[in-house]
N, C-alpha and C positions, 0 to 999 in steps of 0.2 A: 471198294464195294466188290469188284470182282475177285479181289485177293481174298476177301472174306469169305465168299461163297467156295472158292477153291480150297481154302483152309478146312472148312466144315467137311468138304468131300474127303480131304486128305485124311482127317481124323478118323471119319467113319470107315475108310478103306483100311486104316491101322487095326481098327476094332473088329474087322471080319476075320482076322486069323491072329494066331498066337506067334506073329513074328518077333523079331529082335527087339524093336521098339516096345511092343505090347510086354514082352518079358522083362525088360528093364524097368517097366512101371509096376510090374507085378508086386513087389514089396509094398507099394503104397496102396495097392488093391487089397492085399492082405490086411493091412491096418484098417481099411475100410470096412472088410468083412467083420473085424472084431468089433469095430463101432456098431455095425448093423446088428450083431448078435446081442450087444448090450442094449440097444434101442428096442430089440424085439423081445427083451425080457418082460414077462408079464407085469403089467401096471394098471392102475385104474385109468379108465378113458371116459370122458365126460359124454354122458348120453342126453341128447336132446329130445323133447317131447314129440317129435314126429320122425317117421322113418328116414334113414339116410342111405342113399345109394351112392356109391364110390365108382367113379371112372377113372381108371388109371393104367399105367404101363410099367415095364421093367426096363426096356430100352429107352434110353433117354431121349425125348423129343420125337416129333413127327410120326406117331402112330395113328393118329386120327381120333384123339380123345375128345377135342371139341366138337367135331362132326357127330360123333355118338352122343355126346351130351345135348346137342341140339335136337337131334332126332328123338331121344328119349323124352325131352321136354314137350315137344310137339305132340308125340303120340299118347303120352300119359295125360297131357291136358284134354286130348281128344276123348279119353277114357273116363274123364271126370275129375282127375287129380288136379290139384292146385300147386305145381312145383315152384321151388325157388333154386337157384343155382349160387354155388359158394365156389371161389377159386383164389389162387394165389395172386394173380394180377400181374404178370411178368412185364417188368419196366415200369409199373405204376409209381407215382411219385410219393404217395403216402404209405406208411406202414400201419397205422391203425385201420380197423375195419371201416368200411364205407360202402354205401349203395352206388351202384353204377348208374350213371345218368345215360339213357341211350343216345341222347343228342351231344354227349361229351366227347372228349378226346381219348384217343388211345394212350397218349402220354400221361393222362391222368389215371386211367383205369386198367391198362393193359389191352392189347389188341384183341385177344380171345375172349375175355369178359365182355367187351364191348360188342363184339360180333354176337355173342351169344344173347345179350340184352336185345339187340336189334332183331336178329333173326328168328329166335324162339318167343320173343315177347313175354318174358317171364322176369320177375324180379332177381337181379343178380348183385351180390356183394363180395368184395374182395377183402383179403387180409392175410397176413402170415400166419395168424391163428385161425384156422378155418372154424372151429367151434365158436369162437367170438362173432365171426362173420355170420354165422348160421343163426345166432342169438340175435343179432342186429336184424336180420331179415324177419325172423319171427315176431320181433317186437313191432316192427313197421307194417307187416303185412299178416294181419291176424287170421286170414283164411288159408294160408299156407298149410299143407298137410304132408308136405314131402320136400325134402333137400337132396339135391344132386350135387356131389362134390366133384367138380373137373379137376382132374389131377391131383387127387387126394390119397392115392393109395398109401404113401409113405408118410402121411400125417396120423401117426398113431394115438395122438391125443383125443381124436373124435370117434366115438363109438359108430359103428355102421351095421346095416342090416343087410346089405348085398354089396359084393365087390366084383366089378367087371375088369378084366384086363385085356387090353388090346395088344395084338402082336401082328406085325406086317411081314413082308417078304425077307426081310433081314433077320427074321427069328430071334435069336438071342446072341447074334454076332459070334465073338469068340467064347462066349460063356463067362467072361470074367467081369468083375465088378469095376466100376470106375476107379482110377483113371486108366487102367490096362485094358479094359474093356468097356462096352457101352452100358452095363447094367447098373441100375440103381439099387437092385436087390438081388439075392441068389435065385438062381432058376427054380430052386424048390419052393419058392413062394407061390408058383403056379398050382401047387398042390393043395393050397389052402384057400384060393379064391372060389367064388361061386361059379363064374363061367369065363371062358377065354374067347375073345372076338377076334376074328381073323380079318384085318383090313386087306382085302384082295386089290388086284388091279390086273388088267389085261396082260396075259403072259408071264405074270410072276410065278415063280415056284412056290409051293406050299411048304412051310418050314415043318421040321418034325415035331415041334411043340404042339402041332394040332392033334397030337394023340390025346391030350387032355380033354376031359368032358366035363360038363356040357360044353359044347363048342358050337359056335355060331359064326357067319360070315357078314361082313359089311363090304360093300363096294359102292364107289361113287361114280356118278354118270354126270355128264355136263347137262346143266339146265340151260335157261335162257341167257343170252349176253346182253347185259344192261349197261347203258351209257352212265357214266357218273354225272355228267352235266346235266343230263334230261333223263330221269329214270323212266319216263314214258317211251323213250326210244329203246326198244329191246327187240331181239331177233333170236329164233331157235338156231342151235348150231348147225342143223342141216341145212336151213335156208342161207346161213351165212357161208357154208362151204359152197354151195351153189353160186352164190354172188362172187365169192373168192375166184372160183374157176371162170366164170363169165368176164370179171373184170380184172383179174390178175392182181388182187389186192395183196399187199405185203403186211403180213400180220406178225407182230412181235409179242411174245408171250413171256411174262415175267412172274416169278413167284418167290416170295420170301418166306417160305416155310420149310419144316423139317426135312422133307423129302420133295424138293420141287419137280423131280422127275415123274412123280405121281400125277401132278397137275398136268404136266406136258403130255404125259400119256393119254390122259383122260381126253383132252381135247383133240388130240390127234386121231384118237379113236372115234371121235365124232366127225372126221372127215375133213378137219382143217389142216393145212400146211403152215407150219409156224417156224419162226426163228426163236429158238429157245435162249432165255436169259435168267439164269438162276441168281438169286440173291440170297445174303445170309439170312437165317430164321429170325424172325421179329425185326426185319429191316424197317427203320422208323420212317423213312421217306421225308425226312426234314428238307432234304435237297431233292433235286429231280435227277434220278439216276439215268434217265432216258435221253437227257441233252445230248444233241448231236447224232442219235441214231435215226434212221430213216425207216419209216413205217407209215401205213395208212391206218391202221388200227392197232391198238395196244390192249392185249388181255391180261388181266390180274386176277389173283384169287379174291375171294369175298374177304378173307383175312387181311389182305393188303389193301383192299378198297377202303376200309375203315380208316386207314391212315393216309391214303392218297386224297380223301375228300378234305383233309386238313391242311393240304398243301394247295394254296391258290393257284399255283401254275398248273398242276395236274387236274384240279377240280374244273377248272375252266376250259380244258383241252376236251373237245368233244370227241376226240379219237379214243380216249381212255374208257374201257368198259370192264365190268367184272362179270366173271363167269359164275353163275350160280350153280351150286352143287346140290344134286339130287341123290341123297343115300339110298342105296338099296340093301335092305337088312332082312335077314331071315325073319319071318313073321313069328316064329316060335320065341324069339329072344324077348319080344315085349310081354308074351303070355308069361314066360319064366320069370322075368323081373317082377311083373304084378304080383305072381303068386307069393313071392317073398315079401314083397312090400305089404300085402294084405295081411299076411301072417305077422309081420311086424307091428302093423297097426292094431292087430287083435290083441297082441301082447301088451302093448301100451295101454290099450283101454282097460284090459284086466287088472293091470298094475294100478291105474288110476281108481277103478272101482274098489279095488282091495285097501287102498289107501284111505 
């Protein structure tokens, strides 16, 4: 477990610069570039009868796509939309499209789709073929008037009306494609998307890619700390910090996400003193990685919490708590997105009337 997290950190360290190992892998990245150019050649994309909003990234993993997808789902619902979400479903057992049961297991649907279904309370479908997943949702939920594709930027078979790309403090790394660098696509792709969203964190440098416009900022703050065993037990981070100071609580914080340091920095910014425990991204929690560790309280991410609840030992441990995440997003992003979606909706209506 610790070795897996250390390996991930080591790989990302290699991707930060064009060192010897990255250069040795560059021929493979060149082949990847050729494949990307072939995939990017103009070809018909299947268009669904509702607007499609894509939330994606260039840097592989950990930029905050799911956080933004949840925030967009909530805000657009508040504005009168009826969104559904489609996703690949990392680690899911089935390859054919299927709708996510919010009461289900991450092993069946993937941790991020399950979190979206629970947190945003919208219909979610997973599938390798995002278009087929979207069609499934539209058949089963006739009131849907919008689809949000979580991590769908590279899924070119699906026509889209708005593309948002997330960038964090790592920027574009060494600027090379996988496996010599961290990029799924060429940096030039930023010139064709509708907007760039910078996932900020306290003290993080702003990468040079932020010259691209339109440009918006996302920052996450700590919400309430909620006990997994009894969700009625919850406390604000500031109150927990005061209790820690008065009682000397030993708090262990664990994160199985792409950038665990972002989670740790967020709760430390709330005034808590923690012992950090990074885990590999999408850590399954089939076992108990905290066995033998001494702590009075264990804090995990919401993404990890959906898997911890499926582990009987962790679910029954009253010390295990999830830290709710409160996204703080430039208000203009929602107006910008809705303008594009309304225009797409009008085009669809005009096309239907013409037909």
